[in-house]
N, C-alpha and C positions, 0 to 999 in steps of 0.2 A: 580559385583565387585565395591568397593567404596574406596575412599581415603578422607583425610581431605582437605578442600578448601585451607587452609593456615596454616603456623606454628602458634602455639598458646600457651599461658601460662595463667594459672588460679590458684588462691590460695583459700584454704578453711581452716578454723580453727575448729578443733574438740577436745574438752576437753583440750584446751590450746596448743595442738600440731598444728603446721603449716604444711599443706600438699600443696606443690607447684607442680602442674602438668604442664610439658612442652611437647608439641607435635611437631613433625617435620616430614615433608615429606622426605622420603629417597628412594633411588633407588637400594641400595645394602647393604649387611651385613657390609661391610667396612664402608660405610657412616653412618649406624646406630650405629656402635660401636664407631666411631669417635665422633658422637653427644653425646653419653652417657658419654664418657670421658670428653667432653667439659662441660657438665652440672655438672659433679662431680668436675671439676676444679673450675667452677663458684661458686658452693655451697660446697666448700671444708670443711667448718665447720659444715655442716649438720650432723644429727645423721645417716640418711640413704639416699641413692639415689637409689631407686628401679627402675627397668626398664623392658620393654617388647617391642618387635617389631615383625612385620610381613612384610616380603618382598614379599613372595608368599607362595604357599601351602607348599613348602619344607623348606623354611628358616623362622623359627619362634623360638624366644628365649625369656627367661625371667630370672630375677635375683631378689632374695629377699634382697640382699645386707645387710645381718646381721639381718634382721627381722626373726621371727620364720618361719621355712620352710612352704611354701605354703600359707602364709598370705598376700603376697604383689605381687610378680612378676607374678605368675600364675593367680591370680584374675584380674590383669591388662591385661594380655594377653587374657583372656576370654572376656573382654569388647571389645577388638579390633576384636576378632573373631565374637562375637555376632553382631557387626555392619558391618560385612563382609568387613573389611578394609584390604588393602594391601599397601605396600610402606609407612608404618607409624611406627614411633618409639615414645615411651612414657617414660618419666622419672618422677617419683613422688619423690620429695625431702621432707623429713620429718625433722622438728626441734622438738624434743621431748619437750613437755610442762610440764612434771612431773607427769602426770596421765596415768597409764597403761590402755590400751584399751582392753586387752585380745585378744585371737585369732580371735573370731568372730568380735570384734570391728575393728581389723586391716583389716580384709577382707572387711568389709563394707566401711571403710575409703578409702582404696586404690581403690576399685571398684568404689565408688562414685566419687572420685577425677577425675579419668579418664573419667567416663561417663559424668560428668558435663562439662569437657573441650571439649570432642568430640561434645556434643550437642551445646555448645556455639560457637565453631568455624565453624560448619556446614560441611556438606558432599558433595562430588562431585562423580558422577557416572563415572567410567572408561569404555569407550567404545572402543573396538578394531576396528580400521579402516584399510582398505586395499587399496593398489593401484594396479590396474590390467591393463595389456596391451592388446590392441585389434589391430591386424594388418589388413591392407587393401591395395589394389592398390592405389597409390597416386592419380590417376585420379578419383577414386571413393570417396576420403576422404570427399569432400565437401558435397556430397549427403548423405553420411553416418552420418556426423555430424548433418545435418539438421534433420535426423530421431532421433538421440540420444537426441538432445535438446528438443524433444517433451515429454520427461518423467522426473520424479523427483526422481527416484529410486537411481540414482548416478549422479555425476558431472564429467565434463571433466577437468582433472588436467592440461593436456598439450597435444600438438600434435607435433610429431617429424616427419619431412619429410626426406626421403632418397629414396632408390629404391622403398621402400614401405612406406606408412604412418603408424606411430605407435601412436595410441591414448591411452593415459593413463587415466583410469577411477578411481574415488575415491568414496568409499562407505563403509558401515559397513561390516566388514568381514563376518558376518553371512548372508549377502544378496547376496553372490556370485552366489549361485545356482539360485536364483530368477532372478538375472540380466542376467545370461546366457539363461534362459528360455525366458525372454522378448526379448533379442537380437535375439535369434533363430527365434522367431515368427515375429518380426518386420522386420528382414532382409531376412526372408524366406530361411535361410540356417543354418545348425548346427553351433553353435558358442560356443567356449570355451575360457575362459580368462586365461591369464598367470599372476600369482601374482608376482609382482616385489618389493613389500614393505608393511610394516605394522607399525602401531603406535597406542598407546593409546591416546585418547583425553578425557578431563574431561568436564562434563556437570553438573551444579548445580543439586543436587538430586531432588529438588522440581519440576523441569521441567519434571521429569519422572513420577510424580504422576498422 
């Protein structure tokens, strides 16, 4: 799963028509729709303000905004899908230059405008991280921590002391099973972690290559 690194705007001129692509990171459909309204207000005199956004697998929308059906919004949405993007909204503003592009030309123009902007602004990979709790007798916490600090699979987020010590571990969500196996072997006792939180973090995509 990917997103754009930053909000971005790019302009392309095709057959005298101006195509201005504006990309924005969004976290909800409401935020995406507010962004689209804001761009339409900014470019109120444009011929068209076509849009597409993907919040997640279920929330995906597009609009041709007066262009022939299927020539703008859906091609824009396909670019976002092809790049495996989520949490991203795109608006391509068109100022008509007097030369008709035809259906195929419009598809190429809107597709190219979004593709160019996505490539220029760069992508970040979204990684789901989890916080997991491990409980132990307070008297054993120091010894337990010394063992935990010997590995690099996860990090210690915090330690809470009460009747028992509660150690919060931070790792990639997908590594929970591996962490439990490591802890079971290292501590010589069956260990299960309690998940207490999760979040997405972003890493520049080239780091993953």
